DOVO-629098 format. One record per residue (C-alpha): residue in one letter; x, y, z. Coordinates in Angstrom, 3 decimals. Layout:
// DOVO-629098
+------+----------+----------+----------+
| rest |        x |        y |        z |
+------+----------+----------+----------+
|    A |        X |        Y |        Z |
...
+------+----------+----------+----------+
//
This chain:
// DOVO-629098
+------+----------+----------+----------+
| rest |        x |        y |        z |
+------+----------+----------+----------+
|    S |    7.345 |  -36.868 |   -1.781 |
|    L |    6.461 |  -37.010 |   -5.498 |
|    T |    7.673 |  -34.618 |   -8.200 |
|    L |    6.687 |  -34.832 |  -11.875 |
|    Q |    7.664 |  -32.217 |  -14.430 |
|    G |    8.455 |  -31.826 |  -18.106 |
|    W |    6.733 |  -32.657 |  -21.398 |
|    S |    7.058 |  -36.429 |  -20.966 |
|    S |    6.204 |  -36.638 |  -17.275 |
|    L |    2.554 |  -37.662 |  -17.656 |
|    P |    1.256 |  -41.057 |  -18.812 |
|    Y |   -0.111 |  -41.327 |  -22.345 |
|    R |   -3.550 |  -41.433 |  -20.739 |
|    S |   -3.052 |  -38.627 |  -18.275 |
|    W |   -5.878 |  -39.705 |  -15.960 |
|    E |   -3.794 |  -42.780 |  -15.106 |
|    L |   -1.801 |  -40.408 |  -12.924 |
|    L |   -4.736 |  -40.580 |  -10.506 |
|    N |   -4.356 |  -44.377 |  -10.377 |
|    L |   -0.718 |  -43.839 |   -9.406 |
|    L |   -1.613 |  -41.364 |   -6.668 |
|    S |   -4.246 |  -43.727 |   -5.263 |
|    K |   -1.377 |  -46.090 |   -4.405 |
|    T |    0.461 |  -43.457 |   -2.328 |
|    P |   -1.868 |  -42.829 |    0.652 |
|    R |    1.000 |  -41.665 |    2.891 |
|    L |    2.204 |  -39.004 |    0.461 |
|    E |    3.114 |  -35.725 |    2.220 |
|    R |    4.464 |  -33.555 |   -0.621 |
|    L |    3.191 |  -33.390 |   -4.192 |
|    F |    4.725 |  -31.257 |   -6.952 |
|    L |    3.271 |  -31.562 |  -10.446 |
|    H |    4.033 |  -29.636 |  -13.623 |
|    L |    1.077 |  -30.567 |  -15.821 |
|    V |    2.085 |  -29.824 |  -19.399 |
|    L |   -0.007 |  -31.697 |  -21.944 |
|    S |    1.293 |  -31.871 |  -25.510 |
|    T |   -1.176 |  -31.639 |  -28.384 |
|    R |    0.246 |  -34.836 |  -29.871 |
|    D |   -0.108 |  -37.075 |  -26.803 |
|    H |   -3.122 |  -35.363 |  -25.229 |
|    P |   -5.205 |  -33.882 |  -28.073 |
|    E |   -8.243 |  -33.440 |  -25.797 |
|    G |   -6.401 |  -32.206 |  -22.707 |
|    G |   -6.292 |  -34.007 |  -19.380 |
|    Q |   -9.667 |  -35.760 |  -19.659 |
|    W |   -9.627 |  -36.267 |  -15.888 |
|    D |  -13.331 |  -37.145 |  -15.999 |
|    R |  -12.370 |  -40.438 |  -17.606 |
|    Y |  -10.861 |  -41.596 |  -14.316 |
|    S |  -13.259 |  -44.246 |  -13.020 |
|    G |  -11.668 |  -45.116 |   -9.694 |
|    E |  -12.574 |  -44.105 |   -6.164 |
|    P |  -11.600 |  -40.614 |   -4.936 |
|    V |   -7.867 |  -40.483 |   -4.233 |
|    Q |   -7.347 |  -40.337 |   -0.449 |
|    L |   -4.251 |  -38.318 |    0.525 |
|    A |   -4.900 |  -37.838 |    4.229 |
|    H |   -1.220 |  -37.182 |    5.061 |
|    L |   -0.625 |  -34.540 |    2.396 |
|    K |    0.981 |  -31.335 |    3.724 |
|    T |    2.198 |  -29.491 |    0.631 |
|    V |    0.935 |  -29.404 |   -2.944 |
|    A |    2.239 |  -27.341 |   -5.866 |
|    L |    0.443 |  -27.643 |   -9.205 |
|    H |    1.586 |  -25.766 |  -12.295 |
|    G |   -0.523 |  -26.252 |  -15.382 |
|    G |   -0.295 |  -25.346 |  -19.033 |
|    Q |   -3.156 |  -24.280 |  -21.282 |
|    R |   -4.817 |  -27.698 |  -21.417 |
|    A |   -4.057 |  -29.145 |  -17.974 |
|    N |   -7.437 |  -28.417 |  -16.309 |
|    I |   -6.050 |  -28.472 |  -12.771 |
|    G |   -9.491 |  -28.032 |  -11.225 |
|    K |  -10.816 |  -31.251 |  -12.778 |
|    F |   -7.652 |  -33.074 |  -11.726 |
|    W |   -7.876 |  -31.943 |   -8.085 |
|    S |  -11.607 |  -32.672 |   -7.907 |
|    H |  -10.740 |  -36.388 |   -7.682 |
|    I |   -8.481 |  -35.926 |   -4.640 |
|    V |   -9.473 |  -35.856 |   -0.980 |
|    A |   -6.882 |  -34.034 |    1.137 |
|    P |   -6.718 |  -32.108 |    4.428 |
|    D |   -7.937 |  -28.521 |    4.491 |
|    D |   -4.786 |  -27.188 |    6.212 |
|    L |   -2.505 |  -27.700 |    3.215 |
|    A |    0.153 |  -25.406 |    1.835 |
|    V |   -1.356 |  -25.001 |   -1.659 |
|    D |    0.330 |  -23.252 |   -4.591 |
|    V |   -1.489 |  -23.373 |   -7.923 |
|    S |   -0.701 |  -21.604 |  -11.178 |
|    F |   -3.001 |  -22.162 |  -14.129 |
|    Q |   -3.522 |  -21.015 |  -17.709 |
|    G |   -6.883 |  -21.005 |  -19.414 |
|    D |   -8.545 |  -23.191 |  -16.773 |
|    S |  -12.105 |  -22.529 |  -15.680 |
|    A |  -12.095 |  -20.343 |  -12.564 |
|    T |  -15.269 |  -22.130 |  -11.474 |
|    D |  -13.517 |  -25.516 |  -11.655 |
|    I |  -10.524 |  -24.198 |   -9.689 |
|    L |  -12.659 |  -22.667 |   -6.935 |
|    A |  -14.901 |  -25.717 |   -6.666 |
|    A |  -11.986 |  -28.156 |   -6.537 |
|    F |  -10.111 |  -26.255 |   -3.810 |
|    G |  -13.259 |  -25.279 |   -1.921 |
|    Q |  -12.355 |  -27.282 |    1.175 |
|    Q |   -8.969 |  -25.588 |    1.467 |
|    L |  -10.396 |  -22.119 |    0.723 |
|    K |  -13.004 |  -22.512 |    3.468 |
|    N |  -10.429 |  -23.336 |    6.141 |
|    T |  -11.424 |  -21.122 |    9.089 |
|    L |   -7.751 |  -20.680 |   10.047 |
|    H |   -7.258 |  -18.421 |    7.022 |
|    D |   -7.464 |  -14.988 |    8.617 |
|    A |   -5.351 |  -12.998 |    6.156 |
|    C |   -5.758 |  -12.373 |    2.444 |
|    T |   -3.449 |  -10.760 |   -0.097 |
|    V |   -4.662 |   -9.807 |   -3.559 |
|    A |   -2.053 |   -8.732 |   -6.113 |
|    L |   -3.312 |   -6.989 |   -9.242 |
|    G |   -0.854 |   -5.794 |  -11.844 |
|    P |    0.282 |   -6.374 |  -15.435 |
|    D |    2.760 |   -9.133 |  -14.509 |
|    N |    1.874 |  -10.008 |  -10.933 |
|    H |   -1.599 |  -11.389 |  -10.284 |
|    Y |   -2.551 |  -13.759 |   -7.490 |
|    F |   -5.054 |  -14.459 |   -4.734 |
|    L |   -3.522 |  -15.631 |   -1.437 |
|    L |   -5.195 |  -16.826 |    1.764 |
|    T |   -2.904 |  -17.444 |    4.743 |
|    S |   -3.154 |  -18.466 |    8.372 |
|    S |   -1.214 |  -16.658 |   11.083 |
|    A |   -2.077 |  -19.509 |   13.462 |
|    N |    0.224 |  -21.887 |   11.576 |
|    E |    3.320 |  -19.698 |   11.420 |
|    L |    5.294 |  -22.148 |   13.572 |
|    A |    4.217 |  -25.252 |   11.678 |
|    D |    6.468 |  -27.183 |    9.286 |
|    H |    4.202 |  -26.091 |    6.450 |
|    R |    2.314 |  -22.844 |    6.718 |
|    C |   -1.340 |  -23.319 |    5.901 |
|    H |   -2.205 |  -21.228 |    2.836 |
|    V |   -3.859 |  -21.248 |   -0.571 |
|    K |   -2.257 |  -19.296 |   -3.422 |
|    L |   -4.033 |  -19.206 |   -6.779 |
|    D |   -2.268 |  -17.567 |   -9.725 |
|    G |   -4.082 |  -17.485 |  -13.055 |
|    G |   -2.055 |  -14.736 |  -14.674 |
|    Q |   -3.697 |  -11.400 |  -15.431 |
|    R |   -6.938 |  -12.591 |  -17.004 |
|    G |   -7.381 |  -15.781 |  -14.992 |
|    T |   -6.902 |  -14.116 |  -11.609 |
|    L |   -9.370 |  -11.327 |  -12.393 |
|    V |  -11.980 |  -13.894 |  -13.472 |
|    L |  -11.294 |  -15.887 |  -10.314 |
|    L |  -11.757 |  -12.800 |   -8.120 |
|    A |  -15.085 |  -12.090 |   -9.784 |
|    Q |  -16.337 |  -15.584 |   -8.904 |
|    V |  -14.725 |  -16.436 |   -5.556 |
|    N |  -17.523 |  -14.964 |   -3.441 |
|    A |  -20.050 |  -17.252 |   -5.127 |
|    H |  -18.094 |  -20.331 |   -4.026 |
|    T |  -16.908 |  -19.547 |   -0.520 |
|    Q |  -17.579 |  -17.054 |    2.259 |
|    L |  -14.548 |  -15.275 |    3.687 |
|    E |  -15.914 |  -13.943 |    6.976 |
|    Q |  -12.882 |  -15.363 |    8.800 |
|    V |  -10.528 |  -12.938 |    7.022 |
|    T |   -9.654 |  -10.008 |    9.293 |
|    R |   -6.553 |   -8.744 |    7.483 |
|    L |   -6.600 |   -7.681 |    3.848 |
|    T |   -3.679 |   -6.494 |    1.737 |
|    L |   -4.127 |   -5.161 |   -1.799 |
|    K |   -1.057 |   -4.819 |   -4.002 |
|    L |   -1.719 |   -2.670 |   -7.062 |
|    Y |    0.998 |   -2.160 |   -9.648 |
|    E |    1.217 |    0.403 |  -12.445 |
|    P |   -0.309 |    0.465 |  -14.911 |
|    F |   -3.277 |   -0.758 |  -12.870 |
|    R |   -6.183 |    0.506 |  -14.964 |
|    L |   -7.439 |   -3.077 |  -15.305 |
|    A |   -6.878 |   -3.742 |  -11.603 |
|    L |   -8.896 |   -0.730 |  -10.479 |
|    S |  -11.983 |   -2.111 |  -12.186 |
|    S |  -11.861 |   -5.012 |   -9.720 |
|    F |  -11.062 |   -2.909 |   -6.657 |
|    T |  -14.630 |   -2.436 |   -5.408 |
|    G |  -15.519 |   -6.063 |   -6.020 |
|    V |  -12.539 |   -7.270 |   -3.999 |
|    L |  -13.473 |   -5.139 |   -0.995 |
|    S |  -17.083 |   -6.338 |   -1.069 |
|    M |  -15.961 |   -9.933 |   -0.442 |
|    F |  -14.705 |   -9.229 |    3.060 |
|    S |  -17.167 |   -8.210 |    5.776 |
|    S |  -14.962 |   -8.841 |    8.833 |
|    V |  -11.754 |   -7.041 |    7.856 |
|    N |  -10.350 |   -4.851 |   10.623 |
|    S |   -6.900 |   -4.295 |    9.095 |
|    F |   -6.503 |   -3.058 |    5.520 |
|    T |   -3.220 |   -2.322 |    3.710 |
|    L |   -3.000 |   -0.831 |    0.236 |
+------+----------+----------+----------+
//
């Protein structure tokens, strides 16, 4: 289990964190709070400067990544190879929705994910895929992506271009007042799911 959080938790060259993770192949739980100060990381994470082999975390069960404005979680995770039945919790600010969706594509495409919850509201935005088949497991297989109000709406607009969600049979939409902004995404959300046989609003 590895937990890093706080302003001084990352190396001066943040991509060296990937070198550290490459030495922990039996890691099962990873919790990172990626906050990059302007002073120490003037150009953000610069994860593309990592020149090593992809980081193999075949035993990983749980990952929680919380990023600030300059963390670029998608680019960070793109260097990691992990199982597709993870418990994934990601919150991001200002990251590219395309990078996030591409990086977590393997986990999003997990065919065990048969339920989806979309929350759209002024202070509560997230996209959640879960698996009822893993309810008895130590870690429940799921992917939760929270980009705040703007980030989650952008992510919803792009998710269908990155992964097909035919395996989802249960859909829950949570709309909160005032949901004027949320309603504009309502039709687009429904169009992503062709196999839903249970819908809760």
